KOLDREN-854975 format. One record per residue (C-alpha): residue in three letters; x, y, z. Coordinates in Angstrom, 1 decimal. Layout:
N
PT|Ala|X|Y|Z
...
END
This chain:
579
PT|Met|12.3|71.1|-129.7
PT|Thr|12.5|74.3|-128.0
PT|Glu|10.2|77.3|-128.0
PT|Thr|11.7|80.8|-128.4
PT|Thr|9.6|83.2|-126.3
PT|His|9.0|86.7|-127.2
PT|Asn|6.6|88.8|-125.3
PT|Pro|4.1|90.4|-127.8
PT|Glu|4.1|94.1|-127.2
PT|Thr|1.5|95.3|-129.7
PT|Ala|-1.9|93.9|-130.5
PT|Glu|-0.9|92.7|-133.9
PT|Glu|2.0|90.8|-132.3
PT|Phe|-0.3|89.1|-129.9
PT|Leu|-2.8|88.3|-132.6
PT|Ser|0.0|86.6|-134.7
PT|Leu|0.8|84.3|-131.6
PT|Val|-2.9|83.5|-131.3
PT|Gln|-2.9|82.3|-134.8
PT|Glu|0.4|80.4|-134.6
PT|Ser|-0.9|78.7|-131.4
PT|Gly|-3.8|77.0|-133.5
PT|Leu|-6.3|78.3|-131.0
PT|Leu|-8.1|80.3|-133.7
PT|Ser|-8.2|79.7|-137.4
PT|Ala|-7.2|82.3|-140.0
PT|Arg|-10.8|83.0|-140.6
PT|Gln|-11.5|83.6|-137.0
PT|Val|-8.3|85.9|-136.6
PT|Thr|-9.8|88.0|-139.4
PT|Lys|-13.1|88.4|-137.5
PT|Val|-11.1|89.4|-134.3
PT|Arg|-9.4|92.2|-136.5
PT|Gln|-12.9|93.3|-137.5
PT|Ala|-14.4|93.1|-134.0
PT|Phe|-11.4|94.4|-131.9
PT|Asp|-9.4|97.4|-132.0
PT|Val|-5.8|96.3|-133.2
PT|Ser|-4.4|99.6|-134.3
PT|Asn|-0.8|100.5|-133.5
PT|Gly|-1.7|102.2|-130.2
PT|Val|-3.1|99.2|-128.8
PT|Ser|-0.9|96.8|-126.6
PT|Gly|-0.9|93.2|-126.6
PT|Glu|-2.1|93.0|-123.1
PT|Gln|-5.1|95.4|-124.0
PT|Leu|-6.2|93.1|-126.8
PT|Ala|-5.7|90.1|-124.6
PT|Arg|-7.9|91.6|-121.8
PT|Glu|-10.7|92.3|-124.4
PT|Met|-10.4|88.8|-125.8
PT|Val|-10.8|87.3|-122.3
PT|Arg|-13.6|89.7|-121.5
PT|Lys|-15.6|88.7|-124.4
PT|Arg|-14.7|85.0|-124.0
PT|Val|-12.7|84.5|-127.1
PT|Leu|-9.8|83.2|-125.1
PT|Thr|-9.6|81.9|-121.6
PT|Pro|-7.5|83.7|-118.9
PT|Phe|-5.0|80.8|-119.0
PT|Gln|-4.6|80.9|-122.8
PT|Ala|-4.1|84.7|-122.8
PT|Glu|-1.6|84.8|-120.0
PT|Arg|0.5|81.9|-121.6
PT|Leu|0.4|83.8|-125.0
PT|Leu|1.5|87.1|-123.2
PT|Glu|4.4|85.2|-121.9
PT|Gly|5.3|84.5|-125.6
PT|Arg|4.5|80.8|-125.4
PT|Tyr|2.2|79.5|-128.1
PT|Arg|3.0|75.7|-128.3
PT|Gly|1.2|73.0|-126.5
PT|Phe|-2.4|74.5|-126.7
PT|Leu|-3.4|71.6|-129.0
PT|Val|-2.6|68.1|-128.0
PT|Asp|-3.8|65.5|-130.6
PT|Gly|-6.7|67.9|-131.4
PT|Tyr|-7.6|68.4|-127.9
PT|Arg|-7.8|72.3|-127.2
PT|Ile|-6.3|73.1|-123.9
PT|Arg|-8.6|75.7|-122.1
PT|Glu|-7.6|75.8|-118.3
PT|Ile|-5.7|74.1|-115.6
PT|Leu|-7.7|71.7|-113.4
PT|Gly|-5.1|70.4|-111.2
PT|Val|-1.6|69.0|-110.6
PT|Gly|-0.4|65.8|-109.3
PT|Gly|2.8|63.8|-109.0
PT|Met|2.5|62.5|-112.4
PT|Gly|1.9|65.7|-114.3
PT|Cys|-0.9|68.2|-115.0
PT|Val|-4.7|67.8|-115.6
PT|Phe|-6.2|70.4|-118.0
PT|Ile|-9.8|71.3|-119.0
PT|Ala|-9.8|70.7|-122.8
PT|Glu|-12.3|70.6|-125.6
PT|Asp|-12.8|67.2|-127.4
PT|Pro|-12.0|67.7|-131.1
PT|Asp|-14.9|65.6|-132.1
PT|Ser|-17.9|66.5|-129.8
PT|Gly|-16.7|69.8|-128.6
PT|Asn|-17.4|68.6|-125.0
PT|Lys|-15.2|69.6|-122.1
PT|Val|-13.0|66.7|-120.8
PT|Ala|-10.3|66.3|-118.3
PT|Leu|-6.9|65.8|-120.0
PT|Lys|-4.2|64.3|-117.8
PT|Ile|-0.7|64.8|-119.3
PT|Leu|2.4|63.2|-118.0
PT|Ser|4.8|65.9|-117.2
PT|Asn|8.0|66.4|-119.3
PT|Gln|10.1|65.3|-116.5
PT|His|8.3|62.0|-116.3
PT|Ser|8.1|61.5|-120.0
PT|Thr|10.9|58.9|-120.0
PT|Asp|10.1|57.5|-116.7
PT|Ala|9.2|53.9|-117.3
PT|Gly|7.4|53.7|-113.8
PT|Met|5.3|56.8|-114.3
PT|Leu|4.4|55.8|-117.9
PT|Ala|3.3|52.3|-116.6
PT|Arg|1.1|53.8|-114.0
PT|Leu|-0.5|56.2|-116.5
PT|Gln|-1.2|53.3|-118.9
PT|Leu|-2.7|51.1|-115.9
PT|Glu|-4.7|54.1|-114.7
PT|Ala|-6.2|54.5|-118.3
PT|Trp|-6.7|50.8|-118.9
PT|Ala|-8.7|50.3|-115.6
PT|Gly|-10.6|53.5|-115.9
PT|Met|-11.8|52.5|-119.4
PT|Lys|-12.7|48.9|-118.2
PT|Ile|-15.0|50.2|-115.3
PT|Asp|-18.3|51.8|-116.2
PT|His|-19.9|53.0|-113.1
PT|Pro|-21.3|56.5|-112.0
PT|Asn|-19.1|56.5|-108.9
PT|Val|-15.9|55.9|-110.8
PT|Val|-14.3|58.7|-112.9
PT|Arg|-14.5|57.3|-116.4
PT|Thr|-11.5|57.2|-118.7
PT|His|-12.2|57.5|-122.5
PT|Arg|-8.9|56.9|-124.1
PT|Ile|-5.2|57.0|-123.9
PT|Gly|-3.0|58.6|-126.4
PT|Ser|0.5|59.8|-127.3
PT|Thr|2.0|62.2|-129.7
PT|Gly|5.4|60.8|-129.3
PT|Ala|6.5|63.7|-127.1
PT|Val|3.3|63.9|-125.0
PT|Asn|1.5|61.0|-123.2
PT|Tyr|-2.0|61.6|-122.0
PT|Ile|-5.3|60.1|-121.0
PT|Val|-8.9|61.6|-121.5
PT|Met|-11.3|61.5|-118.6
PT|Asp|-14.7|62.8|-117.7
PT|Leu|-14.5|66.3|-116.4
PT|Met|-15.5|66.8|-112.8
PT|Arg|-15.6|70.3|-111.2
PT|Ala|-15.1|68.8|-107.8
PT|Ile|-13.2|69.0|-104.5
PT|Ser|-11.2|66.0|-103.2
PT|Met|-11.8|64.5|-99.7
PT|His|-8.4|65.7|-98.7
PT|Glu|-9.2|69.2|-99.6
PT|Met|-12.6|69.1|-98.1
PT|Val|-11.2|68.1|-94.7
PT|Ala|-8.2|70.4|-94.8
PT|Leu|-10.3|73.3|-95.8
PT|Gly|-13.5|72.5|-93.7
PT|Gly|-12.6|70.2|-91.0
PT|Pro|-14.4|66.9|-90.2
PT|Val|-17.4|66.2|-92.4
PT|Arg|-20.9|65.9|-91.1
PT|Pro|-21.6|62.2|-90.3
PT|Asp|-24.6|61.7|-92.5
PT|Met|-22.9|63.4|-95.3
PT|Ala|-19.6|61.4|-94.8
PT|Cys|-21.8|58.0|-94.7
PT|Asp|-23.4|58.9|-98.1
PT|Met|-20.1|59.8|-99.7
PT|Phe|-18.4|56.6|-98.6
PT|Arg|-21.5|54.6|-99.3
PT|Gln|-21.1|55.8|-103.0
PT|Ala|-17.3|55.4|-103.0
PT|Ala|-18.0|51.8|-101.9
PT|Leu|-20.3|51.2|-104.7
PT|Gly|-17.7|52.4|-107.1
PT|Leu|-15.1|50.1|-105.6
PT|Gln|-17.6|47.2|-105.9
PT|Ala|-17.8|47.9|-109.6
PT|Ala|-14.0|47.7|-109.9
PT|His|-13.8|44.5|-107.8
PT|Asp|-16.5|43.0|-110.1
PT|Lys|-14.0|43.5|-112.9
PT|Asn|-11.2|41.9|-110.9
PT|Ile|-9.6|45.2|-110.2
PT|Ile|-8.3|46.1|-106.6
PT|His|-7.4|49.8|-106.4
PT|Arg|-4.8|49.5|-103.7
PT|Asp|-4.4|53.3|-103.2
PT|Ile|-7.6|54.6|-101.6
PT|Lys|-7.0|57.8|-99.8
PT|Pro|-8.6|61.2|-99.3
PT|Ala|-6.9|62.6|-102.4
PT|Asn|-8.6|59.9|-104.6
PT|Leu|-12.2|60.6|-103.8
PT|Leu|-13.9|63.5|-105.6
PT|Ile|-17.0|65.2|-104.5
PT|Asp|-19.0|67.8|-106.6
PT|His|-21.4|70.4|-105.5
PT|Asp|-24.4|67.9|-105.4
PT|Gly|-22.5|65.6|-103.1
PT|His|-21.9|63.1|-105.8
PT|Thr|-18.8|61.1|-105.0
PT|Ser|-16.4|59.3|-107.6
PT|Val|-13.2|57.3|-107.3
PT|Leu|-10.2|58.1|-109.2
PT|Asp|-6.6|57.1|-110.1
PT|Phe|-6.1|53.5|-110.6
PT|Gly|-2.6|53.9|-111.3
PT|Leu|-1.5|51.2|-108.7
PT|Ala|-4.3|48.9|-109.4
PT|Leu|-4.1|45.1|-109.2
PT|Val|-5.5|43.7|-112.2
PT|Gly|-6.3|40.0|-111.8
PT|Asp|-6.0|39.0|-115.5
PT|Asp|-3.0|41.2|-116.2
PT|Ala|0.0|39.6|-114.7
PT|Ala|2.4|41.6|-117.1
PT|Ala|1.3|44.9|-115.6
PT|Glu|1.7|43.8|-112.1
PT|Phe|5.1|42.3|-112.9
PT|Ser|6.0|45.6|-114.7
PT|Leu|5.1|47.7|-111.5
PT|Ala|7.0|45.4|-109.2
PT|Met|10.1|45.6|-111.4
PT|Ile|10.0|49.4|-111.8
PT|Phe|9.4|50.3|-108.2
PT|Gly|11.5|47.5|-106.8
PT|His|9.6|46.6|-103.7
PT|Asp|6.4|44.7|-102.8
PT|Cys|4.7|47.4|-100.8
PT|Leu|2.6|49.7|-103.0
PT|Gly|0.3|52.2|-101.5
PT|Thr|0.1|55.0|-99.0
PT|Pro|1.4|54.3|-95.6
PT|Asp|-1.5|56.3|-93.7
PT|Tyr|-4.1|54.1|-95.5
PT|Ile|-2.5|50.9|-96.5
PT|Ala|-3.9|47.6|-95.3
PT|Pro|-1.7|45.5|-92.9
PT|Glu|-1.6|42.5|-95.6
PT|Gln|-0.9|45.1|-98.4
PT|Ser|2.0|46.4|-96.5
PT|Arg|3.5|42.9|-96.3
PT|Asp|2.9|41.7|-100.0
PT|Ser|1.0|44.0|-102.3
PT|Asn|0.5|41.2|-104.9
PT|Lys|-1.5|39.0|-102.5
PT|Val|-4.5|41.1|-101.6
PT|Asp|-8.2|41.1|-102.3
PT|Ala|-11.2|43.5|-102.1
PT|Arg|-10.8|43.7|-98.3
PT|Ala|-7.6|45.7|-98.7
PT|Asp|-9.5|48.4|-100.4
PT|Val|-12.2|48.1|-97.6
PT|Tyr|-9.4|48.8|-95.1
PT|Ser|-8.1|51.8|-97.0
PT|Leu|-11.7|53.2|-97.4
PT|Gly|-12.1|52.8|-93.7
PT|Cys|-8.9|54.8|-93.0
PT|Thr|-10.1|57.4|-95.3
PT|Met|-13.4|57.7|-93.8
PT|Tyr|-11.7|57.9|-90.4
PT|Val|-9.9|61.0|-91.7
PT|Ala|-13.2|62.5|-93.0
PT|Leu|-15.0|62.1|-89.5
PT|Thr|-12.1|63.1|-87.4
PT|Gly|-9.8|65.5|-89.4
PT|Arg|-6.8|63.2|-88.6
PT|Val|-5.2|60.0|-89.8
PT|Pro|-5.8|56.9|-87.8
PT|Phe|-2.1|56.8|-86.3
PT|Ser|-1.3|60.6|-86.2
PT|Asp|1.5|60.1|-83.8
PT|Cys|3.6|58.2|-86.2
PT|Lys|6.0|60.4|-88.2
PT|Thr|8.0|58.0|-90.5
PT|Asn|6.6|55.6|-93.0
PT|Lys|8.3|52.7|-91.2
PT|Asp|6.3|53.7|-88.0
PT|Lys|3.1|54.0|-89.9
PT|Leu|3.4|50.6|-91.6
PT|Glu|4.2|49.1|-88.1
PT|Ala|1.1|50.7|-86.6
PT|Gln|-1.2|49.4|-89.3
PT|Arg|0.2|45.9|-88.6
PT|Thr|0.1|45.9|-84.8
PT|Arg|-2.2|48.6|-83.4
PT|Thr|-6.0|49.5|-83.4
PT|Pro|-6.9|53.3|-84.1
PT|Arg|-8.6|55.2|-81.3
PT|Pro|-12.5|54.8|-81.9
PT|Val|-13.9|57.6|-84.0
PT|His|-16.5|58.7|-81.5
PT|Glu|-13.9|59.2|-78.9
PT|Val|-12.0|61.6|-81.3
PT|Asn|-15.1|63.4|-82.5
PT|Ala|-18.0|63.2|-80.0
PT|Ala|-20.5|64.3|-82.8
PT|Val|-20.1|61.0|-84.6
PT|Pro|-22.7|58.4|-83.3
PT|Arg|-21.2|55.1|-81.9
PT|Gln|-22.9|53.0|-84.6
PT|Ile|-21.0|54.9|-87.4
PT|Ser|-17.7|54.5|-85.3
PT|Asn|-18.4|50.8|-85.1
PT|Ile|-18.7|50.6|-88.8
PT|Val|-15.3|52.3|-89.5
PT|Ala|-13.8|50.1|-86.6
PT|Lys|-15.1|47.0|-88.5
PT|Met|-13.7|48.4|-91.9
PT|Thr|-10.2|48.9|-90.3
PT|Ser|-9.8|45.6|-88.5
PT|Arg|-6.3|44.2|-89.0
PT|Asp|-7.6|40.8|-89.7
PT|Pro|-9.1|40.7|-93.1
PT|Ala|-11.7|38.1|-91.8
PT|Asp|-13.0|40.4|-89.3
PT|Arg|-13.8|43.3|-91.9
PT|Tyr|-16.7|43.6|-94.2
PT|Gln|-16.0|41.1|-97.0
PT|Ser|-17.0|43.2|-99.8
PT|Ala|-17.5|47.0|-100.6
PT|Ser|-21.0|46.3|-101.3
PT|Ala|-21.5|45.1|-97.6
PT|Val|-19.9|48.4|-96.5
PT|Ala|-22.4|50.5|-98.6
PT|Ala|-25.3|48.5|-97.1
PT|Ala|-24.0|49.1|-93.6
PT|Leu|-23.7|52.9|-94.3
PT|Gln|-27.1|53.3|-96.1
PT|Pro|-29.3|53.8|-92.9
PT|Phe|-27.1|56.8|-91.6
PT|Ser|-26.6|58.4|-95.1
PT|Lys|-28.0|61.6|-96.5
PT|Gln|-26.8|63.2|-99.6
PT|Arg|-26.4|67.0|-99.1
PT|Pro|-25.0|69.8|-101.3
PT|Val|-21.4|70.6|-100.8
PT|Lys|-20.3|74.2|-100.8
PT|Phe|-16.8|75.0|-102.0
PT|Asp|-15.1|77.9|-104.0
PT|Phe|-13.8|76.2|-107.0
PT|Arg|-12.1|79.4|-108.1
PT|Arg|-10.1|79.7|-104.8
PT|Leu|-9.5|75.8|-104.9
PT|Ile|-7.7|76.0|-108.3
PT|Thr|-5.4|78.9|-106.9
PT|Ile|-4.5|76.8|-103.8
PT|Arg|-3.6|73.8|-105.9
PT|Ser|-1.4|75.9|-108.1
PT|Lys|0.3|77.5|-105.1
PT|Leu|0.9|74.1|-103.5
PT|Ala|2.4|72.6|-106.7
PT|Arg|4.8|75.5|-106.8
PT|Gln|6.0|75.0|-103.3
PT|Arg|6.2|71.2|-103.7
PT|Glu|8.4|71.5|-106.8
PT|Leu|10.5|74.3|-105.6
PT|Ala|11.2|72.4|-102.3
PT|Glu|12.2|69.4|-104.3
PT|Asn|14.6|71.6|-106.5
PT|Arg|13.1|70.1|-109.7
PT|Ser|14.6|71.3|-112.9
PT|Arg|12.5|73.9|-114.6
PT|Ala|12.4|73.8|-118.5
PT|Thr|11.7|77.4|-119.4
PT|Ser|12.2|76.7|-123.1
PT|Ser|9.9|73.7|-123.3
PT|Ser|7.7|73.4|-126.3
PT|Tyr|4.7|72.0|-124.4
PT|Ile|2.7|73.2|-121.4
PT|Thr|3.4|70.2|-119.4
PT|Ser|6.2|71.7|-117.5
PT|Thr|4.2|72.6|-114.6
PT|Leu|6.4|75.4|-113.0
PT|Ser|6.0|77.3|-116.4
PT|Trp|2.5|78.1|-115.6
PT|Val|2.4|78.3|-111.7
PT|Asp|5.5|80.4|-111.2
PT|Gln|5.2|83.1|-113.9
PT|Pro|4.2|86.5|-112.9
PT|Ser|0.6|87.2|-113.5
PT|His|-0.7|89.6|-116.2
PT|His|-3.7|90.4|-113.9
PT|Leu|-6.2|89.4|-116.6
PT|Arg|-8.5|88.4|-113.8
PT|Ala|-10.1|90.6|-111.1
PT|Glu|-8.5|90.3|-107.8
PT|Gly|-9.4|87.0|-106.1
PT|Asp|-10.9|85.8|-109.3
PT|Thr|-8.6|83.0|-110.4
PT|Phe|-11.2|80.5|-111.7
PT|Thr|-10.1|78.3|-114.5
PT|Asp|-13.1|78.0|-116.9
PT|Asn|-15.2|80.9|-118.0
PT|Glu|-18.2|78.6|-118.3
PT|Thr|-18.7|77.8|-114.6
PT|Pro|-19.5|80.4|-111.9
PT|Ala|-18.1|80.6|-108.5
PT|Val|-20.0|79.0|-105.7
PT|Arg|-23.0|80.9|-104.3
PT|Gln|-23.0|83.4|-107.3
PT|Thr|-25.7|83.3|-109.9
PT|Asp|-24.5|82.6|-113.5
PT|Asn|-26.3|84.7|-116.1
PT|Arg|-23.8|84.2|-118.8
PT|Gln|-24.5|82.7|-122.2
PT|Pro|-23.1|79.2|-123.1
PT|Asp|-19.5|79.2|-124.1
PT|Arg|-18.9|79.6|-127.8
PT|Ser|-15.2|80.6|-127.8
PT|Ser|-14.2|77.8|-130.3
PT|Gly|-16.7|79.3|-132.8
PT|Pro|-17.2|82.7|-134.3
PT|Val|-16.2|85.8|-132.5
PT|Glu|-19.5|87.3|-132.4
PT|Gln|-20.6|86.6|-128.8
PT|Val|-22.4|87.9|-126.0
PT|Thr|-20.0|89.7|-123.6
PT|Ala|-19.5|88.2|-120.2
PT|Pro|-20.0|90.5|-117.3
PT|Arg|-16.9|92.0|-115.6
PT|Pro|-16.0|89.9|-112.3
PT|Gln|-17.0|91.8|-109.2
PT|Gln|-14.2|93.7|-107.6
PT|Arg|-13.3|93.1|-103.9
PT|Ser|-14.6|96.1|-101.9
PT|Val|-12.2|98.1|-100.1
PT|Gln|-12.2|97.8|-96.3
PT|Pro|-11.2|100.5|-93.7
PT|Ile|-7.7|100.2|-92.4
PT|Pro|-8.1|98.6|-88.8
PT|Arg|-6.8|100.6|-85.9
PT|Gly|-5.6|99.4|-82.5
PT|Trp|-5.4|95.7|-83.6
PT|Tyr|-2.4|93.5|-83.2
PT|Val|-1.5|89.8|-82.5
PT|Gln|0.6|88.7|-79.7
PT|Ser|2.8|85.5|-80.1
PT|Ile|2.0|82.8|-77.6
PT|Lys|5.6|81.7|-77.0
PT|Ser|7.6|84.9|-77.4
PT|Arg|4.8|87.4|-76.4
PT|Arg|6.0|89.5|-79.3
PT|Lys|3.4|92.0|-80.6
PT|Thr|2.8|92.5|-84.3
PT|Pro|0.4|95.3|-85.3
PT|Leu|-2.1|94.7|-88.0
PT|Lys|-1.9|97.6|-90.5
PT|Ser|-3.9|96.4|-93.4
PT|Ala|-7.2|95.1|-94.0
PT|Arg|-5.8|91.7|-95.1
PT|Cys|-2.9|90.0|-93.5
PT|Asp|-1.1|87.0|-94.7
PT|Val|0.0|84.3|-92.2
PT|Gly|2.7|81.8|-93.1
PT|Thr|6.4|81.0|-93.0
PT|Ala|7.1|83.0|-96.2
PT|Thr|9.3|86.2|-95.8
PT|His|6.7|88.4|-97.4
PT|Cys|3.8|87.3|-95.0
PT|Asp|2.5|90.0|-92.5
PT|Ile|2.4|87.6|-89.6
PT|Arg|5.5|85.2|-89.9
PT|Ile|5.4|81.8|-88.2
PT|Ser|8.5|79.8|-87.5
PT|Gly|8.7|76.1|-87.4
PT|Arg|7.4|73.3|-89.8
PT|Ser|3.8|73.3|-88.6
PT|Cys|2.7|75.9|-91.3
PT|Asp|2.9|76.4|-95.0
PT|Glu|4.4|79.5|-96.7
PT|His|0.8|80.5|-97.1
PT|Gln|-1.0|79.1|-94.1
PT|Cys|-4.1|81.4|-93.8
PT|Trp|-5.0|85.0|-93.9
PT|Leu|-7.0|87.5|-91.9
PT|Glu|-9.4|89.9|-93.3
PT|Phe|-11.0|93.0|-91.7
PT|Asp|-14.6|93.7|-92.6
PT|Gly|-14.8|96.9|-90.7
PT|Thr|-15.7|95.5|-87.4
PT|His|-14.4|92.0|-87.2
PT|Trp|-11.5|90.0|-88.4
PT|Asn|-12.3|86.8|-90.3
PT|Leu|-9.9|83.9|-90.9
PT|Lys|-9.6|81.9|-94.0
PT|Gln|-7.4|78.8|-94.3
PT|Glu|-5.3|78.5|-97.2
PT|Ser|-3.1|75.5|-96.5
PT|Leu|-4.3|72.1|-97.5
PT|Thr|-1.4|70.3|-95.6
PT|His|-1.4|71.9|-92.1
PT|Pro|-4.5|72.8|-90.0
PT|Thr|-5.2|76.0|-88.3
PT|Tyr|-7.0|76.0|-84.9
PT|Val|-9.2|78.8|-83.6
PT|Asp|-9.6|78.5|-79.8
PT|Gly|-8.8|74.8|-80.1
PT|Ala|-11.2|74.0|-82.9
PT|Leu|-10.3|73.2|-86.5
PT|Thr|-11.9|75.4|-88.9
PT|Pro|-11.3|76.9|-92.4
PT|Tyr|-13.5|79.9|-91.8
PT|Ala|-14.1|81.9|-88.6
PT|Lys|-15.2|85.2|-87.3
PT|Leu|-12.6|86.2|-84.9
PT|Lys|-12.9|88.4|-81.7
PT|Pro|-10.4|90.0|-79.3
PT|Gly|-8.9|87.2|-77.4
PT|Ser|-9.2|84.6|-80.2
PT|Arg|-6.4|82.2|-80.0
PT|Leu|-4.9|80.8|-83.3
PT|Thr|-2.7|77.8|-83.1
PT|Phe|-1.0|75.3|-85.3
PT|Gln|0.1|71.7|-85.0
PT|Asp|3.1|72.3|-82.7
PT|Gly|1.2|74.5|-80.3
PT|Asn|2.9|77.7|-81.8
PT|Gly|0.5|80.6|-82.6
PT|Phe|-0.9|83.9|-81.5
PT|Val|-3.7|85.7|-79.9
PT|Leu|-5.7|88.5|-81.6
PT|Arg|-6.0|91.6|-79.5
PT|His|-7.1|95.2|-79.7
PT|Met|-5.6|98.1|-77.7
PT|Lys|-9.0|98.9|-75.9
PT|Gln|-9.2|95.4|-74.7
PT|Ser|-5.7|95.4|-73.5
PT|Gln|-6.4|98.6|-71.6
PT|Asp|-9.5|97.2|-69.9
PT|Asp|-7.7|94.0|-69.0
PT|Ser|-5.0|95.9|-67.3
PT|Val|-7.1|98.3|-65.2
PT|Leu|-6.5|96.5|-62.0
PT|Ser|-2.8|96.4|-62.6
PT|Thr|-2.7|100.2|-62.8
PT|Ile|-4.1|100.7|-59.3
PT|Pro|-1.3|101.7|-56.8
PT|Lys|-0.6|98.7|-54.6
PT|Ala|-0.8|101.0|-51.5
PT|Tyr|-4.5|102.0|-52.3
PT|Leu|-5.3|98.4|-53.1
PT|Ala|-3.9|97.3|-49.7
PT|Ala|-5.9|100.0|-47.9
PT|Gly|-8.9|99.2|-49.6
PT|Ile|-8.6|95.4|-48.4
PT|Cys|-7.8|96.6|-44.9
PT|Ala|-10.9|99.0|-44.8
PT|Ala|-13.2|96.1|-46.0
PT|Ile|-11.8|93.9|-43.3
PT|Leu|-12.2|96.7|-40.5
PT|Leu|-15.8|97.2|-41.7
PT|Ala|-16.7|93.6|-41.6
PT|Ala|-15.2|93.4|-38.0
PT|Gly|-17.2|96.5|-36.9
PT|Leu|-20.5|95.0|-38.3
PT|Ala|-19.8|91.8|-36.4
PT|Ala|-19.1|93.7|-33.2
PT|Thr|-22.3|95.7|-33.4
PT|Ala|-24.4|92.6|-34.0
PT|Trp|-22.9|90.9|-31.0
PT|Trp|-23.7|94.0|-28.8
PT|Leu|-27.2|94.4|-30.0
PT|Phe|-28.2|90.7|-29.9
PT|Gly|-25.7|89.5|-27.3
END
């Protein structure tokens, strides 16, 4: 079934799409007509802005409707509110439970995978394992469902950052915080092991951490379920090989035969993941191909954590080393033993991250990945599970600049939320939410430029914000494969430049240190994985540095000769006086 798109030009046309979408009932639409200006002179975008401002619609819903797309907002009664994330299997949305009205995470298998037996088996296995395990450190799955065209699972909603994102944006995690996060993850894994479930795909992307530092394990799509031989046979038949897992984190025995593993395989993968959290790099970062990575897991020992990051105490480094022993007999024999070993070094701390910006980055990465893989784009899809249909459409700018958060109910980090509880599914008469704060306009920098380390080419910085990456529209373009299209950006605050990392896959180093945020100074050196990069400079600094080079060589030589003669004269005088 296809969806004919027609951009609503007038307020009435927009309101008709709202009712057709099922987001508002006929009674609620009548209240909208009474509460908002829908006269002939009002455009559809103007009405959409007002409905978003008063929280009748979310920005995602309004933008989708302005594109003329009205199908797919209701999936088996679950009302789609916002995007939460994108994975290889499909999209995850913030949705409202039709029975309780609570917010949930709705994971929907994308259209392109709807007939893929392997992906469907993984979704079913993930749901089944998630429903069987009831533990605070495991993301709880409530149900699995299908409309015939859409397959989905319903999970607890976590407004959280993954360990992968945390390290990519913030660098290595503080040792005491990391110990507590992995202690919690180990407890969650122990709960799975108690149910005879082996995760088999523990990696940074599958650990979620919220603002309080609470950590949960998710994605049991490759789990080995001891009492479900049919599910394991199905996975083996579909994927056609015995090596299931992620090469950077897979246990040696799992890389040989994924069917014959126990809890100690998860301990190994958890140790590799903790290695990344503490060092900012995978255990065998020199290996580029999957074949080399698997061979390294089987035959090599990673460099000790405390040698890579001197801030990590040797005791914690030793725990990671024991978790990642090649021989399962030399590891901790259970996840609970890992938790006990980490307990003395653990301290739960708040985790600061900007969830609004995180959602934006996830969206951009999804678009880049899918475009790079040349996946087909179904512009006439009836449902919102075609990922490119939302990440690659032009924005209607319903949000303030920089405000791309997904759910009107939750504030950005480090901002006070004075808004009233969300009632967008109920009557229209609501308290108006305050307008998002606009970004202040900074003065145009003068005299600043960057100089390429390799080519020595100079690029002047002409605006207060400069994008860095491989994309053609970036102000500072970087060649090579060590950067993303949107790697990072520089922002001028009137006196200093500040760097903010954007890529989750490639690091940016400032004077050799991995950092997501940094205040730069003249001479700061920004480099990437291949050593390419640039130096930030200011015209005044360059002039000061070149003062000596402007002195004529003749005068310089004369000055040196005069100094030598003066020294000789003083020596002769001293000899004559004191003999």
